[in-house]
N, C-alpha and C positions, 0 to 999 in steps of 0.2 A: 422264689430264686430273685434274690437281690439284680444280678447282672444279667444281660443279654447270654453271654456267652464266656462258659468259664470252663480253660484249658491249665493243666498241670501236668509239668512233667513228661511233654510230649515228645518220643523220641521213635523216627521213621528210620528203617534199614533195610537196604537192598544185599541180600544175601551176609554176607561178615561186613558191609560197609555201612557204618553208620552216615546217612545225609541230616538228619536234625535229631538234634541231641539234648535232652531236657528243658525243652522249651517251656514257659510257664507265663499267661498273660490273663490279663480279662477284660471284658469289654461293656462298658456301664451300655443302659438303653439310652437311646439317643445319641451318643458319643463317635466319634470316628478316632479310630486305632491304624496306622500307618505303619506298615514295615518294611523296613528299608537296607539294601544290600546288593552285593554286585549279581551278576549276574552267577546262577548254582549256588546261590547262598543256603538254599534252602525255604527261602520266605513263597514262592509259590506250591511247593509242597506241602508245607505246612497248612495253608487254605485248601488246598483241591485234599487232603483229608479230613479235613471237617465234613466234606463232602461224598466220602467214601468213592472219589474218584481216579486215586490210586492205581496201576498196575496191579496187577495179580499176583505179581512178584513182589510187592511192596508189602511192609511188616510194620502194623502201628500200632504201639503201646503208647498208655497214658492211665496215670495215676487218675484223671479224671477229664472229660470232656463233653460237658453237659451246657445245653441249646435249649433256655427260655422265652419263646415268642410269646408267649404271655406269664405275668406274674406268675397265676395258678396252673400254668404249662412246662411239665422239664419233660428234657428229653436227653438220657444218655445216648450220644451218637454214636460211640463203637459198637454198641448194644442192638442198635436198630437191627431190622428186617430190612434187604434190598428194598422190597413193594413201599414200605414205612418211607424211606428215604429220598426214594423217589417221589412219595407224594408232599416232603416238604420242600425237596430241589424244585425251584421256580415260582414257588407259591410264597411261602415261607423265608425261603433266603432263594435270594436272586443271585445271578454271577455275570460277571462280566470277564470275559478271557483276554488275555495279549495279544491272541493274531485270529484277526476277522474270518480270513479267508477259510482257515481249518474250523473254523466254529460253527460255518454255518452253512445249509445242506445246499452245495450247488447245484442240485434238480430241481429244489422249491425257490417259489419267487420268494423276495424278500418278504412281503405282505403277508405271505400264504406262512410264513414262519412265524410272526406275530402271533399272527391268529389263531394259531395254533395253541400256543400258551396261554391265550385267553380263553381258548373253548375247554382247555386241559382244567383249566386250576378253576374260572370263576363262572363255567357252565353258562356260556354265552351261544347266543345262535349266530350265523355265520353274519348276519347282517348287522350283529349288535358290535360282532369282533372285528369286522372290516372298518367299522366308525370309527373303532376306538383304536384299532392299530394307526389308521388315517391322522387323529389327533396325536397320539404319541410320536408320530415321524414327523409333526409339527412342533412340538414340545423338544422334541432333541435337535429343534433348528435345520433341518433336512427344505433346501428350496424342492419345489415338485413332488411332493409326497406321494400325489398320484402315481407318477414315473416311476419315484422308486417302488412303491408298493407293490406296482406291475414287472418289475425289474429283479432280474436272477442275480446273482451277486457278482460272477465275474463280468457286467455290466456296468458297474459303479466302481467309481475311486476307494479306496484304504479308509480314509476318513469318512466315507458314506457307510462301508461296509460295520465299522465299528459303530456308528451310531446308532444303525440298525440291532448292532446287538444289544447297547445303552438300552434301547425302549423297549426290546424282548425283557429285559432283567429287570425293569424297572416297574412295567406295566401292571403287575401284579400285586405291586405297593407292598413287597417283602418287608419282614422285621428285622432282615440282616442283609444289607447288600455286599456281597464278595466284588471286590475290583481289582482284578487282576492287571496292572499296567493299563485302565479304560481310555487314557487320554494319550496314549504311543503315538496312535497315528495320526491325530490333530492338531489342527495349527493354532499359534495361540490367542487370535480370539476367539474362539469354538472351545477351546480349552476351558478358558473363564465361563463362555456361557454352561459347559456343560456339568462344572464343576458347580458354579450358581444353581443348576436344576437338581443336582441332587441333595445341595444342602437344602433347595425351597422341600424336598421330597421329605427330606429328614425330619426338618420342623413341621411339616404336615403330619406326618403319618410316625414320627419317634422312631424314625428308620436308625438301626446302628449297621454301620459302614467299618467295615476290614478292606483297607484301600493298602493295597499292595505298587511301588509306583519309583521308579530309578531318578524320578526328577523331585530333586529336593526342594525345589522353590517351590514346589506346588504342593508339597507333604507339610513343607513349612505355613503355606497361607488356610493349608484345609482342613488338617487332623489336630485333635484334641491331643493324642496320646502319639508316641512314637517306640517302635522297638527297632535296634541296629543289629543285623544279623552278619555274620563272614563264616561260613567254612560250616554252617549247621548250627551253629551257635549263636547266643541271645550276648550281644560284647555289650549295649547300652540301651536305657530305656528310662520315660520319663515323661514330663511334659513337655510338647513339644518347643515352646520357647527358651527354656532351660536345655535343652539338646542342643537345641542349634546356636543358641547366643553364649552358652558356655559348654562346649562338648568335655567330658572327663576323657574319653577313649582315644588314642590315637588314630586308631582305625576312623572315627566318627569324624576326625578335624583333615584326615585325607580327602573324605567323601565331600568334605564341604568346597573343598577348593580344588578339584575336579572340574567343577563347571566352566565352561568359556566364560568370561565376564563379554556383557554385553558394548559396555561404554568406552571400550578400546579394544584395539586389536594387538595381541600377542601371538610370542612366535611357537609357544609350545605351550601346554597344558602340563602340569602337576600330576604322576600319577600316584596309586598309593606307594609304589618301590619307590619314587623319590622323595615320598614324605618318610616312609620309614627310614631313611639315608641321610634326611635331612635336620637339623634343630630347630630352625624357626620356619616358619611358613612363608616370612617372606622373601627366603630367600628360593622358595622354588616358585613364585610369582612374579619373581624378576625377570622382565622382558628382556628379549635378546634383539638385540638392533637386526635390521632385516638389507641385505647387501639388494640393492636393485637391481632391476632385471634387464636385461640388457634385450632391444626390441627384437621380437622374436615373427616369423611368419604365421601368418594363420593356419591351425591344423585344419578347423573347422570351421565354413561359413556356410552360413542358411538362409536364402534369400526370400523374401515372399512366402513362407511354407503354412499352408494350409492342412488341416485334416477335420472333415466333418463326418456325421455319420446319420446314417438314415432313420429318421424317428418313426414313420408311418409309410405305409407305402397304399398307392392304388391297386384296384383288382387286378393289373396287369404288371404287377410288380414294382411301378414305378415309383422312387422314393415324391413324398408329400410334405414332408417338413423334414427338417435336419438339424441335431446338433454339431456347432459349430464348435466342437471342443479347442479346435486352434485356429486364429485367424490371422493370417497375414505377419508371421514372424520372423523378424530381420536380425540375425548378431553373427559373432564374430568369437574363434576363441584360439590365442595363440596358443604354439605347443610349450609346453610350461609350465599354463598357467591355469588357473582353477576359476570357472564363471559359476555363479552360484544362482539359481533361480525358485525363486519363494513364490508361494500364492497359496490360497485358503484352499481346503480338499475341495476337489472338482472345478477346479481353475483352469485345469489342463494341462499345468505342467508335465504329468508323469505322459500324456499322450505324446506329448513336446519330443519327450528325452526318448520315447521308443519308433516315434517319426521318425527321428533322426538314425536313429541305426536299422530302420524298415522292419521293423517286428510288426508295425503299425504301417501300413500305405499311406503314404499321402495323398489329398486331392487336388494339390496343387503347389508350385513354389521349387524351389532348387537346392540340393544338399552338396557341397562341396566338400570332399574329403581327402586331405594330403593332395589338393593339386588336380581329383580327378572328380566329374558330375558324377555322384553313385544314382541318382535320384529315378535314375533309368535302367538301372543295372538288373540283368536277368539272375536267377535264384543263383546259378553256378558262377559268375560273375562275383557275385555277393559273398558267397564262401569262401574265396581267396582272399575276402579283407576282413570278415568277420573276426580273424586274430587280433588285428590291429584295432576293433571297437569289441569291447565288453561293457557288461551291465550289473550293477547287482541291485536285486529287485529290492522292492519294500518288505515283501514276506516272506521270511526265510523258510517258511515250512512247507510253503507250495512250493516252493524253489529247489528242494533237493527231490532226488529220487528215495522216497521212503525203501525202497528194497536194496538200494547199493548204498556197500560200505562207505563211508563220506571219504577216506581215502583213495579208493578208485574213483569217485565225483572227482577229485582234485585230478589227476591222473589221466583221465580219460579225453580232458580236451588237448593236454600235451600230445597225448599218442593222436591225435587225428590231425591236430595240426605241426606232426613230426619234430615236437622237442623233447630232448633228451636223446642220450643215444642207446640208451636201454631200459628193460623194465625198471631194473632196480635204481639207475639213473632218476627217473621219474621217482620212482619213489621217496628219495631221498631228498628232491627238489618237494616232493609234497609236503616231507616230515619239517622240511626247512620252513614252508611257508603257515605250516598250522602253529610250529614255535612261534612265528613274527607275529602272529595275531592272536597270540594267548592262548594257547592251547599246545598239547604235547604228541609226542607220538605215540603214546598209547592210545589218543584217540580214532588212528588209524583206521582201526578195523571194525570201527563199533557204528551203528547205523544212526538217522537224525533224528529219531523219536526218543532216543538214550541222553539228546541234551537239550540245553536249557535255551529259551528264544532267544539270549543274546549270546548264546555257544553257536546259534546255527545262522545268525547274521555275521558272527563273525566267518564260519566256515565257508559262506556265500562268497565273502571278500575273496579267502584267499583262492578259491576255484576262479576268481574273476581274473587273478593274479597270474593264474597258475601260465595263461600262455602270454605272458608278458605282451598287452596291448599296448598302445598306445594314446589311444582313450579308454576312459572310465567313466561312464555312467553310473554316477549313485543316484538312486531315487529311493531315497529315505534310509540309507545304507545305516546310519545307526541310529535309526530312532527308536530300536527297540533295545536299546543297548542302556543298564542304568551307567551314572555320568562318571563311575571310573574307569569301567571297558572302553566307553566312549575315546574317555582320554586317551587309553592306551592307543585306540584303533585310528583316531583321528592324528596323532603324532606318527604313525604308523605310515597311514597315507602322506602325509606331509615328505617323511623319511623319503617316500619311495620315488616322489615326484624329486628330491633334490637329486635320489640319486640316479633314477633312470630317466627323467624328464617327460614326467607321465602328463598326461592334459586331462584333467577332470570337466564332467559336469556336474557339478554339485546340485542336486534337485530336492530339498528342504523346507518342509514349516519351522525349525526351529531357528531362529534370527541367531542367537548366539553362537550357534554352530556354524550359522553361514557367514558369518563376522572373521571367524578365528580362520576358516578355510579359503577365503575366496580375497582373490584380486578383483572381480567385476561382480556386480549382482544386476540380475532382472527380478522387476515384479510383475506375474501375473494375475491378472483376474478376467474371469469369463472369456479364458481363451484368447484376450489380448495381452502383448507386453506394454503398460503402462507407463513403466519407468527403467533405466537403466542406468549403470554409471558403474566409475570405483566403488572400489566398497567403502569405503571412508565418506566417499560425498555423502552415497546414497542414505548411510547411517547419522552422519552428522548432520545433513540438511536435505531431508527427503522433501521431492517437490511435490506429487502426486499427494492426495486425501489418503488416499488407500493404503500406501505404504505410510504414511503417518500415524494411520490408525493400528495399523500393524506393530508398529514399534512401541506404541503408547500400551497395545495389550500383553506386550514382552517384559513392558519394566515392572 
């Protein structure tokens, strides 16, 4: 077989609904094919269909779905027995999923999970698999691989979890690597390192890569060919340079202009809907002048905050070594403004956000919210202030109750905090929130597993806004969204801020998003705030070498 993978006439149905329609493509050996599209466009479903990992109620039909890991070996994937397909998965086909928390076993240490893959497919003994696992943790640029090897998934950051997934996918040198948003949770410097690593593997072992991503800048610099999908259909395809430099479809043009610029601060991002209504791209990209914000009192003041975790304990249970996740952090956020928090995976930015909300107990320092010192509040006192302080977590699937319809997930906090005059009023408010974040009333009764990753993140944002908070901590709140939906959600957050006077602590590894959203920026490294200042000042004249390196990696 000439190509490693050949798909013709792929159709995927759930009951009477067609979610992928007549999709055809080929993937040559040693090449990278990218699939780009909005959340819910069918790009992930198309990849999962190759592995037989779709839900049991999915109907997959194709004229051809052939996989040839070696020139003289060919499999018809739709005709394989489950046991044969299971053998192929993990060895001949490696997989990197979008949400590492739901992909890793929470009851197993990270190293054991890599060991399991190696022993299953390469017939290694425990000593050999442990050595190989540690080597792969080093190759994906994880600091202190011994600690991560022994850690459980909940004990490491989102970016570190994703890198463990990448090590699991690559460790058997697969012929085909299916990468579904492989760098979503990673900051710019690590993104480049991981992509370089994937390219090294591709060169060394002639690996083919099916790369699914909403990050068009990554696709442009990484893939050979690209498919653009919308609502289950192929809109445009071709060589990456041709598609990105001279896109033919209006939808592709819109995707290219939804990304926040890094070199300047604009007040609004163009969306798909805007583009369909506008004749020229320049109209959409025009900057809107900003009215200067009046001086406001700080809503949140943090003084000398530290959060440490014990790493090792003595026989008597006393800590002998500490992980200093946050060290001596001091800052404030004025009411109605946005403070951006940037740093690499494992830098302590998520721990800082959760410490402020008292979801993690700080080791020292003071937190003043709305004039009250909440550092020592007891649980009952904290509950009364929870409505004012909400968070949107990084991993949407683990944030939603899988047994609860999403509509109830939004109305439940309203009921707890006494919002709404009746149940019907709360339902109407929830539907309005769903529509504000780009979903519809039809989604009210559905369960989390029925949504794509990007749709689930929008649900989390709607739920956080349901109780009308004053402070919203957004922990990588748009990192799992493709750029078109990202633009809609970021515009929504800005609109809500203007209308309701919301205050945001915006945690992200995406510097372009931070520049668009934030009035002020802080940069964290190894638990320490190394630079802070007005957004334009930090982006145009960074002082600290680490900030300079982050900006250089993002350009």
